[in-house]
PANU-578816 format. One record per residue (C-alpha): residue number from 1; x, y, z. Coordinates in steps of 0.5 Angstrom, whole numbers, plus 500, padded with zeros to 3 digits. Example, Ala and Ser with C-alpha at 12.3 -4.5 7.8 and 13.67 -1.06 7.14 Angstrom:
BEGIN
<banu><num>1</num><X>525</X><Y>491</Y><Z>516</Z></banu>
<banu><num>2</num><X>527</X><Y>498</Y><Z>514</Z></banu>
//
This chain:
BEGIN
<banu><num>1</num><X>418</X><Y>381</Y><Z>060</Z></banu>
<banu><num>2</num><X>414</X><Y>387</Y><Z>057</Z></banu>
<banu><num>3</num><X>411</X><Y>391</Y><Z>064</Z></banu>
<banu><num>4</num><X>406</X><Y>397</Y><Z>063</Z></banu>
<banu><num>5</num><X>410</X><Y>403</Y><Z>065</Z></banu>
<banu><num>6</num><X>407</X><Y>409</Y><Z>068</Z></banu>
<banu><num>7</num><X>402</X><Y>412</Y><Z>064</Z></banu>
<banu><num>8</num><X>402</X><Y>420</Y><Z>062</Z></banu>
<banu><num>9</num><X>397</X><Y>425</Y><Z>057</Z></banu>
<banu><num>10</num><X>400</X><Y>429</Y><Z>052</Z></banu>
<banu><num>11</num><X>394</X><Y>435</Y><Z>051</Z></banu>
<banu><num>12</num><X>396</X><Y>440</Y><Z>044</Z></banu>
<banu><num>13</num><X>393</X><Y>446</Y><Z>044</Z></banu>
<banu><num>14</num><X>394</X><Y>449</Y><Z>037</Z></banu>
<banu><num>15</num><X>393</X><Y>456</Y><Z>037</Z></banu>
<banu><num>16</num><X>399</X><Y>461</Y><Z>038</Z></banu>
<banu><num>17</num><X>399</X><Y>469</Y><Z>037</Z></banu>
<banu><num>18</num><X>404</X><Y>468</Y><Z>031</Z></banu>
<banu><num>19</num><X>409</X><Y>463</Y><Z>028</Z></banu>
<banu><num>20</num><X>415</X><Y>464</Y><Z>031</Z></banu>
<banu><num>21</num><X>421</X><Y>464</Y><Z>026</Z></banu>
<banu><num>22</num><X>424</X><Y>458</Y><Z>029</Z></banu>
<banu><num>23</num><X>418</X><Y>454</Y><Z>031</Z></banu>
<banu><num>24</num><X>416</X><Y>447</Y><Z>027</Z></banu>
<banu><num>25</num><X>411</X><Y>445</Y><Z>032</Z></banu>
<banu><num>26</num><X>405</X><Y>443</Y><Z>029</Z></banu>
<banu><num>27</num><X>402</X><Y>451</Y><Z>031</Z></banu>
<banu><num>28</num><X>397</X><Y>456</Y><Z>028</Z></banu>
<banu><num>29</num><X>397</X><Y>463</Y><Z>029</Z></banu>
<banu><num>30</num><X>390</X><Y>466</Y><Z>031</Z></banu>
<banu><num>31</num><X>385</X><Y>469</Y><Z>025</Z></banu>
<banu><num>32</num><X>379</X><Y>471</Y><Z>029</Z></banu>
<banu><num>33</num><X>376</X><Y>467</Y><Z>035</Z></banu>
<banu><num>34</num><X>379</X><Y>461</Y><Z>038</Z></banu>
<banu><num>35</num><X>373</X><Y>456</Y><Z>038</Z></banu>
<banu><num>36</num><X>375</X><Y>454</Y><Z>045</Z></banu>
<banu><num>37</num><X>368</X><Y>450</Y><Z>047</Z></banu>
<banu><num>38</num><X>368</X><Y>446</Y><Z>041</Z></banu>
<banu><num>39</num><X>376</X><Y>444</Y><Z>041</Z></banu>
<banu><num>40</num><X>375</X><Y>442</Y><Z>049</Z></banu>
<banu><num>41</num><X>369</X><Y>437</Y><Z>047</Z></banu>
<banu><num>42</num><X>374</X><Y>435</Y><Z>041</Z></banu>
<banu><num>43</num><X>379</X><Y>433</Y><Z>046</Z></banu>
<banu><num>44</num><X>375</X><Y>429</Y><Z>050</Z></banu>
<banu><num>45</num><X>371</X><Y>425</Y><Z>044</Z></banu>
<banu><num>46</num><X>379</X><Y>423</Y><Z>043</Z></banu>
<banu><num>47</num><X>381</X><Y>422</Y><Z>049</Z></banu>
<banu><num>48</num><X>374</X><Y>417</Y><Z>049</Z></banu>
<banu><num>49</num><X>377</X><Y>414</Y><Z>043</Z></banu>
<banu><num>50</num><X>384</X><Y>412</Y><Z>047</Z></banu>
<banu><num>51</num><X>381</X><Y>409</Y><Z>053</Z></banu>
<banu><num>52</num><X>382</X><Y>402</Y><Z>051</Z></banu>
<banu><num>53</num><X>390</X><Y>404</Y><Z>052</Z></banu>
<banu><num>54</num><X>388</X><Y>406</Y><Z>059</Z></banu>
<banu><num>55</num><X>389</X><Y>398</Y><Z>062</Z></banu>
<banu><num>56</num><X>387</X><Y>400</Y><Z>068</Z></banu>
<banu><num>57</num><X>392</X><Y>405</Y><Z>070</Z></banu>
<banu><num>58</num><X>391</X><Y>412</Y><Z>073</Z></banu>
<banu><num>59</num><X>395</X><Y>418</Y><Z>070</Z></banu>
<banu><num>60</num><X>402</X><Y>420</Y><Z>072</Z></banu>
<banu><num>61</num><X>403</X><Y>427</Y><Z>069</Z></banu>
<banu><num>62</num><X>399</X><Y>431</Y><Z>065</Z></banu>
<banu><num>63</num><X>403</X><Y>436</Y><Z>060</Z></banu>
<banu><num>64</num><X>398</X><Y>442</Y><Z>056</Z></banu>
<banu><num>65</num><X>403</X><Y>444</Y><Z>050</Z></banu>
<banu><num>66</num><X>402</X><Y>447</Y><Z>044</Z></banu>
<banu><num>67</num><X>402</X><Y>452</Y><Z>041</Z></banu>
<banu><num>68</num><X>400</X><Y>457</Y><Z>046</Z></banu>
<banu><num>69</num><X>396</X><Y>454</Y><Z>052</Z></banu>
<banu><num>70</num><X>395</X><Y>459</Y><Z>056</Z></banu>
<banu><num>71</num><X>390</X><Y>463</Y><Z>050</Z></banu>
<banu><num>72</num><X>385</X><Y>459</Y><Z>054</Z></banu>
<banu><num>73</num><X>382</X><Y>461</Y><Z>060</Z></banu>
<banu><num>74</num><X>383</X><Y>458</Y><Z>067</Z></banu>
<banu><num>75</num><X>376</X><Y>456</Y><Z>067</Z></banu>
<banu><num>76</num><X>376</X><Y>453</Y><Z>060</Z></banu>
<banu><num>77</num><X>382</X><Y>449</Y><Z>063</Z></banu>
<banu><num>78</num><X>379</X><Y>448</Y><Z>069</Z></banu>
<banu><num>79</num><X>373</X><Y>444</Y><Z>065</Z></banu>
<banu><num>80</num><X>378</X><Y>440</Y><Z>060</Z></banu>
<banu><num>81</num><X>381</X><Y>437</Y><Z>066</Z></banu>
<banu><num>82</num><X>374</X><Y>436</Y><Z>069</Z></banu>
<banu><num>83</num><X>373</X><Y>432</Y><Z>063</Z></banu>
<banu><num>84</num><X>379</X><Y>429</Y><Z>063</Z></banu>
<banu><num>85</num><X>379</X><Y>426</Y><Z>071</Z></banu>
<banu><num>86</num><X>371</X><Y>424</Y><Z>069</Z></banu>
<banu><num>87</num><X>374</X><Y>419</Y><Z>064</Z></banu>
<banu><num>88</num><X>382</X><Y>417</Y><Z>067</Z></banu>
<banu><num>89</num><X>383</X><Y>417</Y><Z>075</Z></banu>
<banu><num>90</num><X>389</X><Y>422</Y><Z>077</Z></banu>
<banu><num>91</num><X>395</X><Y>419</Y><Z>081</Z></banu>
<banu><num>92</num><X>395</X><Y>422</Y><Z>088</Z></banu>
<banu><num>93</num><X>401</X><Y>426</Y><Z>086</Z></banu>
<banu><num>94</num><X>399</X><Y>428</Y><Z>080</Z></banu>
<banu><num>95</num><X>403</X><Y>433</Y><Z>076</Z></banu>
<banu><num>96</num><X>400</X><Y>437</Y><Z>071</Z></banu>
<banu><num>97</num><X>404</X><Y>442</Y><Z>067</Z></banu>
<banu><num>98</num><X>401</X><Y>448</Y><Z>062</Z></banu>
<banu><num>99</num><X>406</X><Y>452</Y><Z>057</Z></banu>
<banu><num>100</num><X>405</X><Y>459</Y><Z>058</Z></banu>
<banu><num>101</num><X>407</X><Y>464</Y><Z>053</Z></banu>
<banu><num>102</num><X>409</X><Y>472</Y><Z>058</Z></banu>
<banu><num>103</num><X>407</X><Y>475</Y><Z>052</Z></banu>
<banu><num>104</num><X>399</X><Y>473</Y><Z>053</Z></banu>
<banu><num>105</num><X>398</X><Y>471</Y><Z>060</Z></banu>
<banu><num>106</num><X>393</X><Y>475</Y><Z>065</Z></banu>
<banu><num>107</num><X>398</X><Y>475</Y><Z>070</Z></banu>
<banu><num>108</num><X>392</X><Y>476</Y><Z>076</Z></banu>
<banu><num>109</num><X>389</X><Y>469</Y><Z>073</Z></banu>
<banu><num>110</num><X>395</X><Y>465</Y><Z>075</Z></banu>
<banu><num>111</num><X>392</X><Y>464</Y><Z>082</Z></banu>
<banu><num>112</num><X>385</X><Y>462</Y><Z>078</Z></banu>
<banu><num>113</num><X>390</X><Y>457</Y><Z>073</Z></banu>
<banu><num>114</num><X>392</X><Y>453</Y><Z>079</Z></banu>
<banu><num>115</num><X>386</X><Y>453</Y><Z>082</Z></banu>
<banu><num>116</num><X>383</X><Y>450</Y><Z>076</Z></banu>
<banu><num>117</num><X>388</X><Y>444</Y><Z>077</Z></banu>
<banu><num>118</num><X>395</X><Y>446</Y><Z>074</Z></banu>
<banu><num>119</num><X>401</X><Y>445</Y><Z>079</Z></banu>
<banu><num>120</num><X>406</X><Y>446</Y><Z>075</Z></banu>
<banu><num>121</num><X>408</X><Y>452</Y><Z>069</Z></banu>
<banu><num>122</num><X>413</X><Y>452</Y><Z>063</Z></banu>
<banu><num>123</num><X>414</X><Y>459</Y><Z>062</Z></banu>
<banu><num>124</num><X>417</X><Y>460</Y><Z>054</Z></banu>
<banu><num>125</num><X>422</X><Y>466</Y><Z>056</Z></banu>
<banu><num>126</num><X>428</X><Y>464</Y><Z>051</Z></banu>
<banu><num>127</num><X>432</X><Y>471</Y><Z>052</Z></banu>
<banu><num>128</num><X>432</X><Y>477</Y><Z>056</Z></banu>
<banu><num>129</num><X>435</X><Y>481</Y><Z>051</Z></banu>
<banu><num>130</num><X>430</X><Y>485</Y><Z>048</Z></banu>
<banu><num>131</num><X>433</X><Y>484</Y><Z>041</Z></banu>
<banu><num>132</num><X>434</X><Y>477</Y><Z>041</Z></banu>
<banu><num>133</num><X>427</X><Y>477</Y><Z>042</Z></banu>
<banu><num>134</num><X>426</X><Y>480</Y><Z>037</Z></banu>
<banu><num>135</num><X>429</X><Y>476</Y><Z>032</Z></banu>
<banu><num>136</num><X>426</X><Y>470</Y><Z>035</Z></banu>
<banu><num>137</num><X>419</X><Y>473</Y><Z>034</Z></banu>
<banu><num>138</num><X>416</X><Y>473</Y><Z>041</Z></banu>
<banu><num>139</num><X>412</X><Y>478</Y><Z>043</Z></banu>
<banu><num>140</num><X>414</X><Y>479</Y><Z>051</Z></banu>
<banu><num>141</num><X>418</X><Y>483</Y><Z>053</Z></banu>
<banu><num>142</num><X>424</X><Y>482</Y><Z>059</Z></banu>
<banu><num>143</num><X>419</X><Y>485</Y><Z>064</Z></banu>
<banu><num>144</num><X>413</X><Y>480</Y><Z>061</Z></banu>
<banu><num>145</num><X>418</X><Y>475</Y><Z>062</Z></banu>
<banu><num>146</num><X>420</X><Y>478</Y><Z>070</Z></banu>
<banu><num>147</num><X>413</X><Y>479</Y><Z>072</Z></banu>
<banu><num>148</num><X>411</X><Y>472</Y><Z>070</Z></banu>
<banu><num>149</num><X>416</X><Y>468</Y><Z>073</Z></banu>
<banu><num>150</num><X>415</X><Y>472</Y><Z>079</Z></banu>
<banu><num>151</num><X>407</X><Y>471</Y><Z>079</Z></banu>
<banu><num>152</num><X>409</X><Y>464</Y><Z>078</Z></banu>
<banu><num>153</num><X>413</X><Y>464</Y><Z>084</Z></banu>
<banu><num>154</num><X>408</X><Y>467</Y><Z>089</Z></banu>
<banu><num>155</num><X>401</X><Y>464</Y><Z>086</Z></banu>
<banu><num>156</num><X>401</X><Y>456</Y><Z>090</Z></banu>
<banu><num>157</num><X>405</X><Y>452</Y><Z>084</Z></banu>
<banu><num>158</num><X>409</X><Y>446</Y><Z>086</Z></banu>
<banu><num>159</num><X>414</X><Y>448</Y><Z>080</Z></banu>
<banu><num>160</num><X>415</X><Y>452</Y><Z>075</Z></banu>
<banu><num>161</num><X>420</X><Y>451</Y><Z>069</Z></banu>
<banu><num>162</num><X>423</X><Y>458</Y><Z>065</Z></banu>
<banu><num>163</num><X>425</X><Y>455</Y><Z>058</Z></banu>
<banu><num>164</num><X>431</X><Y>459</Y><Z>055</Z></banu>
<banu><num>165</num><X>435</X><Y>458</Y><Z>048</Z></banu>
<banu><num>166</num><X>442</X><Y>459</Y><Z>046</Z></banu>
<banu><num>167</num><X>446</X><Y>460</Y><Z>041</Z></banu>
<banu><num>168</num><X>442</X><Y>466</Y><Z>038</Z></banu>
<banu><num>169</num><X>442</X><Y>470</Y><Z>032</Z></banu>
<banu><num>170</num><X>449</X><Y>474</Y><Z>034</Z></banu>
<banu><num>171</num><X>449</X><Y>472</Y><Z>041</Z></banu>
<banu><num>172</num><X>456</X><Y>473</Y><Z>045</Z></banu>
<banu><num>173</num><X>458</X><Y>468</Y><Z>050</Z></banu>
<banu><num>174</num><X>457</X><Y>474</Y><Z>055</Z></banu>
<banu><num>175</num><X>450</X><Y>474</Y><Z>053</Z></banu>
<banu><num>176</num><X>448</X><Y>468</Y><Z>054</Z></banu>
<banu><num>177</num><X>451</X><Y>468</Y><Z>061</Z></banu>
<banu><num>178</num><X>447</X><Y>473</Y><Z>063</Z></banu>
<banu><num>179</num><X>441</X><Y>470</Y><Z>061</Z></banu>
<banu><num>180</num><X>442</X><Y>464</Y><Z>065</Z></banu>
<banu><num>181</num><X>444</X><Y>469</Y><Z>071</Z></banu>
<banu><num>182</num><X>438</X><Y>473</Y><Z>070</Z></banu>
<banu><num>183</num><X>433</X><Y>467</Y><Z>070</Z></banu>
<banu><num>184</num><X>436</X><Y>465</Y><Z>076</Z></banu>
<banu><num>185</num><X>434</X><Y>471</Y><Z>080</Z></banu>
<banu><num>186</num><X>427</X><Y>469</Y><Z>079</Z></banu>
<banu><num>187</num><X>428</X><Y>463</Y><Z>082</Z></banu>
<banu><num>188</num><X>425</X><Y>458</Y><Z>078</Z></banu>
<banu><num>189</num><X>426</X><Y>450</Y><Z>081</Z></banu>
<banu><num>190</num><X>427</X><Y>448</Y><Z>074</Z></banu>
<banu><num>191</num><X>431</X><Y>451</Y><Z>068</Z></banu>
<banu><num>192</num><X>430</X><Y>448</Y><Z>060</Z></banu>
<banu><num>193</num><X>436</X><Y>451</Y><Z>056</Z></banu>
<banu><num>194</num><X>437</X><Y>448</Y><Z>050</Z></banu>
<banu><num>195</num><X>440</X><Y>450</Y><Z>043</Z></banu>
<banu><num>196</num><X>437</X><Y>454</Y><Z>038</Z></banu>
<banu><num>197</num><X>437</X><Y>450</Y><Z>032</Z></banu>
<banu><num>198</num><X>435</X><Y>451</Y><Z>025</Z></banu>
<banu><num>199</num><X>429</X><Y>446</Y><Z>023</Z></banu>
<banu><num>200</num><X>426</X><Y>445</Y><Z>016</Z></banu>
<banu><num>201</num><X>419</X><Y>449</Y><Z>014</Z></banu>
<banu><num>202</num><X>421</X><Y>454</Y><Z>018</Z></banu>
<banu><num>203</num><X>422</X><Y>461</Y><Z>017</Z></banu>
<banu><num>204</num><X>429</X><Y>462</Y><Z>019</Z></banu>
<banu><num>205</num><X>431</X><Y>455</Y><Z>014</Z></banu>
<banu><num>206</num><X>430</X><Y>459</Y><Z>008</Z></banu>
<banu><num>207</num><X>432</X><Y>465</Y><Z>011</Z></banu>
<banu><num>208</num><X>438</X><Y>462</Y><Z>016</Z></banu>
<banu><num>209</num><X>441</X><Y>468</Y><Z>021</Z></banu>
<banu><num>210</num><X>447</X><Y>470</Y><Z>023</Z></banu>
<banu><num>211</num><X>449</X><Y>464</Y><Z>028</Z></banu>
<banu><num>212</num><X>455</X><Y>464</Y><Z>033</Z></banu>
<banu><num>213</num><X>460</X><Y>458</Y><Z>030</Z></banu>
<banu><num>214</num><X>462</X><Y>451</Y><Z>033</Z></banu>
<banu><num>215</num><X>468</X><Y>454</Y><Z>038</Z></banu>
<banu><num>216</num><X>462</X><Y>459</Y><Z>041</Z></banu>
<banu><num>217</num><X>457</X><Y>455</Y><Z>042</Z></banu>
<banu><num>218</num><X>461</X><Y>449</Y><Z>045</Z></banu>
<banu><num>219</num><X>464</X><Y>455</Y><Z>050</Z></banu>
<banu><num>220</num><X>458</X><Y>458</Y><Z>051</Z></banu>
<banu><num>221</num><X>454</X><Y>450</Y><Z>053</Z></banu>
<banu><num>222</num><X>460</X><Y>448</Y><Z>057</Z></banu>
<banu><num>223</num><X>461</X><Y>454</Y><Z>061</Z></banu>
<banu><num>224</num><X>453</X><Y>455</Y><Z>062</Z></banu>
<banu><num>225</num><X>453</X><Y>447</Y><Z>065</Z></banu>
<banu><num>226</num><X>459</X><Y>449</Y><Z>070</Z></banu>
<banu><num>227</num><X>455</X><Y>456</Y><Z>072</Z></banu>
<banu><num>228</num><X>448</X><Y>453</Y><Z>072</Z></banu>
<banu><num>229</num><X>451</X><Y>447</Y><Z>077</Z></banu>
<banu><num>230</num><X>454</X><Y>453</Y><Z>081</Z></banu>
<banu><num>231</num><X>446</X><Y>455</Y><Z>082</Z></banu>
<banu><num>232</num><X>444</X><Y>449</Y><Z>085</Z></banu>
<banu><num>233</num><X>442</X><Y>446</Y><Z>079</Z></banu>
<banu><num>234</num><X>443</X><Y>439</Y><Z>077</Z></banu>
<banu><num>235</num><X>443</X><Y>437</Y><Z>070</Z></banu>
<banu><num>236</num><X>439</X><Y>431</Y><Z>069</Z></banu>
<banu><num>237</num><X>437</X><Y>431</Y><Z>062</Z></banu>
<banu><num>238</num><X>441</X><Y>434</Y><Z>055</Z></banu>
<banu><num>239</num><X>437</X><Y>441</Y><Z>056</Z></banu>
<banu><num>240</num><X>433</X><Y>440</Y><Z>063</Z></banu>
<banu><num>241</num><X>436</X><Y>443</Y><Z>070</Z></banu>
<banu><num>242</num><X>433</X><Y>443</Y><Z>077</Z></banu>
<banu><num>243</num><X>434</X><Y>443</Y><Z>084</Z></banu>
<banu><num>244</num><X>433</X><Y>437</Y><Z>088</Z></banu>
<banu><num>245</num><X>427</X><Y>435</Y><Z>087</Z></banu>
<banu><num>246</num><X>424</X><Y>439</Y><Z>082</Z></banu>
<banu><num>247</num><X>425</X><Y>434</Y><Z>076</Z></banu>
<banu><num>248</num><X>420</X><Y>434</Y><Z>071</Z></banu>
<banu><num>249</num><X>415</X><Y>428</Y><Z>071</Z></banu>
<banu><num>250</num><X>412</X><Y>428</Y><Z>065</Z></banu>
<banu><num>251</num><X>419</X><Y>428</Y><Z>061</Z></banu>
<banu><num>252</num><X>422</X><Y>423</Y><Z>065</Z></banu>
<banu><num>253</num><X>416</X><Y>418</Y><Z>063</Z></banu>
<banu><num>254</num><X>418</X><Y>421</Y><Z>055</Z></banu>
<banu><num>255</num><X>425</X><Y>419</Y><Z>055</Z></banu>
<banu><num>256</num><X>425</X><Y>413</Y><Z>060</Z></banu>
<banu><num>257</num><X>420</X><Y>410</Y><Z>055</Z></banu>
<banu><num>258</num><X>414</X><Y>410</Y><Z>059</Z></banu>
<banu><num>259</num><X>407</X><Y>410</Y><Z>056</Z></banu>
<banu><num>260</num><X>403</X><Y>417</Y><Z>054</Z></banu>
<banu><num>261</num><X>396</X><Y>418</Y><Z>051</Z></banu>
<banu><num>262</num><X>396</X><Y>424</Y><Z>046</Z></banu>
<banu><num>263</num><X>390</X><Y>428</Y><Z>045</Z></banu>
<banu><num>264</num><X>389</X><Y>434</Y><Z>040</Z></banu>
<banu><num>265</num><X>392</X><Y>436</Y><Z>033</Z></banu>
<banu><num>266</num><X>398</X><Y>432</Y><Z>031</Z></banu>
<banu><num>267</num><X>399</X><Y>429</Y><Z>038</Z></banu>
<banu><num>268</num><X>403</X><Y>423</Y><Z>038</Z></banu>
<banu><num>269</num><X>403</X><Y>418</Y><Z>043</Z></banu>
<banu><num>270</num><X>406</X><Y>411</Y><Z>045</Z></banu>
<banu><num>271</num><X>403</X><Y>405</Y><Z>048</Z></banu>
<banu><num>272</num><X>404</X><Y>398</Y><Z>051</Z></banu>
<banu><num>273</num><X>400</X><Y>393</Y><Z>050</Z></banu>
<banu><num>274</num><X>402</X><Y>387</Y><Z>055</Z></banu>
<banu><num>275</num><X>397</X><Y>381</Y><Z>053</Z></banu>
<banu><num>276</num><X>398</X><Y>382</Y><Z>045</Z></banu>
<banu><num>277</num><X>407</X><Y>384</Y><Z>047</Z></banu>
<banu><num>278</num><X>405</X><Y>390</Y><Z>042</Z></banu>
<banu><num>279</num><X>409</X><Y>397</Y><Z>042</Z></banu>
<banu><num>280</num><X>404</X><Y>402</Y><Z>039</Z></banu>
<banu><num>281</num><X>405</X><Y>409</Y><Z>037</Z></banu>
<banu><num>282</num><X>399</X><Y>414</Y><Z>035</Z></banu>
<banu><num>283</num><X>399</X><Y>420</Y><Z>031</Z></banu>
<banu><num>284</num><X>392</X><Y>426</Y><Z>031</Z></banu>
<banu><num>285</num><X>390</X><Y>429</Y><Z>026</Z></banu>
<banu><num>286</num><X>394</X><Y>435</Y><Z>025</Z></banu>
<banu><num>287</num><X>390</X><Y>441</Y><Z>021</Z></banu>
<banu><num>288</num><X>385</X><Y>445</Y><Z>027</Z></banu>
<banu><num>289</num><X>379</X><Y>444</Y><Z>021</Z></banu>
<banu><num>290</num><X>380</X><Y>437</Y><Z>020</Z></banu>
<banu><num>291</num><X>381</X><Y>435</Y><Z>027</Z></banu>
<banu><num>292</num><X>375</X><Y>439</Y><Z>029</Z></banu>
<banu><num>293</num><X>370</X><Y>436</Y><Z>024</Z></banu>
<banu><num>294</num><X>373</X><Y>429</Y><Z>025</Z></banu>
<banu><num>295</num><X>369</X><Y>423</Y><Z>028</Z></banu>
<banu><num>296</num><X>375</X><Y>419</Y><Z>028</Z></banu>
<banu><num>297</num><X>381</X><Y>423</Y><Z>031</Z></banu>
<banu><num>298</num><X>387</X><Y>418</Y><Z>029</Z></banu>
<banu><num>299</num><X>391</X><Y>419</Y><Z>023</Z></banu>
<banu><num>300</num><X>396</X><Y>414</Y><Z>024</Z></banu>
<banu><num>301</num><X>397</X><Y>407</Y><Z>028</Z></banu>
<banu><num>302</num><X>404</X><Y>404</Y><Z>027</Z></banu>
<banu><num>303</num><X>408</X><Y>399</Y><Z>031</Z></banu>
<banu><num>304</num><X>414</X><Y>399</Y><Z>034</Z></banu>
<banu><num>305</num><X>417</X><Y>392</Y><Z>031</Z></banu>
<banu><num>306</num><X>421</X><Y>388</Y><Z>035</Z></banu>
<banu><num>307</num><X>427</X><Y>390</Y><Z>032</Z></banu>
<banu><num>308</num><X>426</X><Y>397</Y><Z>032</Z></banu>
<banu><num>309</num><X>426</X><Y>397</Y><Z>040</Z></banu>
<banu><num>310</num><X>433</X><Y>397</Y><Z>042</Z></banu>
<banu><num>311</num><X>434</X><Y>404</Y><Z>038</Z></banu>
<banu><num>312</num><X>428</X><Y>407</Y><Z>040</Z></banu>
<banu><num>313</num><X>429</X><Y>405</Y><Z>047</Z></banu>
<banu><num>314</num><X>436</X><Y>407</Y><Z>047</Z></banu>
<banu><num>315</num><X>435</X><Y>414</Y><Z>042</Z></banu>
<banu><num>316</num><X>430</X><Y>416</Y><Z>049</Z></banu>
<banu><num>317</num><X>433</X><Y>414</Y><Z>054</Z></banu>
<banu><num>318</num><X>440</X><Y>417</Y><Z>053</Z></banu>
<banu><num>319</num><X>438</X><Y>423</Y><Z>053</Z></banu>
<banu><num>320</num><X>437</X><Y>422</Y><Z>061</Z></banu>
<banu><num>321</num><X>444</X><Y>423</Y><Z>064</Z></banu>
<banu><num>322</num><X>443</X><Y>417</Y><Z>069</Z></banu>
<banu><num>323</num><X>446</X><Y>410</Y><Z>070</Z></banu>
<banu><num>324</num><X>441</X><Y>406</Y><Z>065</Z></banu>
<banu><num>325</num><X>438</X><Y>400</Y><Z>068</Z></banu>
<banu><num>326</num><X>439</X><Y>393</Y><Z>065</Z></banu>
<banu><num>327</num><X>432</X><Y>392</Y><Z>068</Z></banu>
<banu><num>328</num><X>429</X><Y>398</Y><Z>066</Z></banu>
<banu><num>329</num><X>431</X><Y>396</Y><Z>058</Z></banu>
<banu><num>330</num><X>428</X><Y>389</Y><Z>059</Z></banu>
<banu><num>331</num><X>421</X><Y>392</Y><Z>063</Z></banu>
<banu><num>332</num><X>420</X><Y>396</Y><Z>057</Z></banu>
<banu><num>333</num><X>422</X><Y>393</Y><Z>052</Z></banu>
<banu><num>334</num><X>420</X><Y>386</Y><Z>052</Z></banu>
<banu><num>335</num><X>427</X><Y>384</Y><Z>051</Z></banu>
<banu><num>336</num><X>433</X><Y>380</Y><Z>054</Z></banu>
<banu><num>337</num><X>438</X><Y>385</Y><Z>056</Z></banu>
<banu><num>338</num><X>443</X><Y>381</Y><Z>052</Z></banu>
<banu><num>339</num><X>440</X><Y>384</Y><Z>046</Z></banu>
<banu><num>340</num><X>444</X><Y>391</Y><Z>047</Z></banu>
<banu><num>341</num><X>451</X><Y>387</Y><Z>049</Z></banu>
<banu><num>342</num><X>454</X><Y>387</Y><Z>043</Z></banu>
<banu><num>343</num><X>453</X><Y>394</Y><Z>040</Z></banu>
<banu><num>344</num><X>455</X><Y>396</Y><Z>048</Z></banu>
<banu><num>345</num><X>461</X><Y>392</Y><Z>048</Z></banu>
<banu><num>346</num><X>463</X><Y>397</Y><Z>041</Z></banu>
<banu><num>347</num><X>461</X><Y>403</Y><Z>045</Z></banu>
<banu><num>348</num><X>466</X><Y>401</Y><Z>051</Z></banu>
<banu><num>349</num><X>471</X><Y>400</Y><Z>047</Z></banu>
<banu><num>350</num><X>471</X><Y>406</Y><Z>044</Z></banu>
<banu><num>351</num><X>470</X><Y>410</Y><Z>051</Z></banu>
<banu><num>352</num><X>463</X><Y>411</Y><Z>050</Z></banu>
<banu><num>353</num><X>460</X><Y>407</Y><Z>056</Z></banu>
<banu><num>354</num><X>462</X><Y>402</Y><Z>062</Z></banu>
<banu><num>355</num><X>458</X><Y>397</Y><Z>063</Z></banu>
<banu><num>356</num><X>457</X><Y>393</Y><Z>071</Z></banu>
<banu><num>357</num><X>453</X><Y>388</Y><Z>072</Z></banu>
<banu><num>358</num><X>446</X><Y>391</Y><Z>073</Z></banu>
<banu><num>359</num><X>447</X><Y>398</Y><Z>069</Z></banu>
<banu><num>360</num><X>451</X><Y>402</Y><Z>063</Z></banu>
<banu><num>361</num><X>453</X><Y>409</Y><Z>065</Z></banu>
<banu><num>362</num><X>454</X><Y>413</Y><Z>059</Z></banu>
<banu><num>363</num><X>462</X><Y>417</Y><Z>060</Z></banu>
<banu><num>364</num><X>463</X><Y>424</Y><Z>059</Z></banu>
<banu><num>365</num><X>466</X><Y>423</Y><Z>051</Z></banu>
<banu><num>366</num><X>459</X><Y>418</Y><Z>051</Z></banu>
<banu><num>367</num><X>454</X><Y>425</Y><Z>052</Z></banu>
<banu><num>368</num><X>458</X><Y>428</Y><Z>047</Z></banu>
<banu><num>369</num><X>458</X><Y>423</Y><Z>042</Z></banu>
<banu><num>370</num><X>451</X><Y>420</Y><Z>043</Z></banu>
<banu><num>371</num><X>450</X><Y>419</Y><Z>035</Z></banu>
<banu><num>372</num><X>455</X><Y>415</Y><Z>034</Z></banu>
<banu><num>373</num><X>452</X><Y>412</Y><Z>041</Z></banu>
<banu><num>374</num><X>447</X><Y>410</Y><Z>037</Z></banu>
<banu><num>375</num><X>451</X><Y>408</Y><Z>031</Z></banu>
<banu><num>376</num><X>452</X><Y>402</Y><Z>034</Z></banu>
<banu><num>377</num><X>445</X><Y>400</Y><Z>034</Z></banu>
<banu><num>378</num><X>443</X><Y>402</Y><Z>027</Z></banu>
//
């Protein structure tokens, strides 16, 4: 039976100092002053139009992403969060994450952001090597990254994350491992460690850099996994590693096919409606000018059909390392577990999953060949 999952909120702030050559997110370089007050007012009006989707739930988590949200002052972040809480109650243990770029943070303001309501920072380090930061178009240097992490550690946050990339242009195995070592020295409770991919509509796509070959990428990934485990970080998602008890609640809700409102330029949402038995996705107006001028902020609403739900659920849930509970599948999709039986049987024959009465579990091969597993359900 389709049941209401936890509800999260994603808030998109689209401005950044400059567009990075690998970035395909909806972000816009700053030209002049950012209209912070007007944008906050629009965000709260946007949320007001989405209140019908709340369905008497409190917010499980909030994630403020971008762009570079740390371009907004702590006072305005507080105004935004206070406005959200006036409309939707917060759970007692809510996690509120804000992305931050070390090159934009005034480090004395770390405490101010925490006092504004942020409980968790996600700091976009990407690398500690000066040449790699330059190639990636990052505006911070190694020292600023280390200072940002040190300040996060001592400013009263419940947790913080460092974003690291591997498979960077001209990156050697030793350089990739050195980035992990330097990150670990800063004692983040959570690390996001993911491979650079070349996406359409980016500068790297039109002018591709020289990346490590597949064999080197595989060596970096496997040895990096082992190193992170030795350092006490548990891999709980394809590209996320955490000390025990510090998994990102917001991202876990995404990957478990939970619900989330999305407000701000180009923000996506996914909502369960138990009375009608529907699951819908929303997309908001993408460009800041159009968004700020809008009366209705939703660009598109689409339904996830019954036929699409198995694959939609799996595309999210297979990112997690832990077993898939068959009861969770039924609650989040409204479908009987038997609707996955044929595909899972084929996957089991190929050594991609194991099956018990209550779980499906990916094998090591299954984690390596997720796309092959998903193809059993297309």
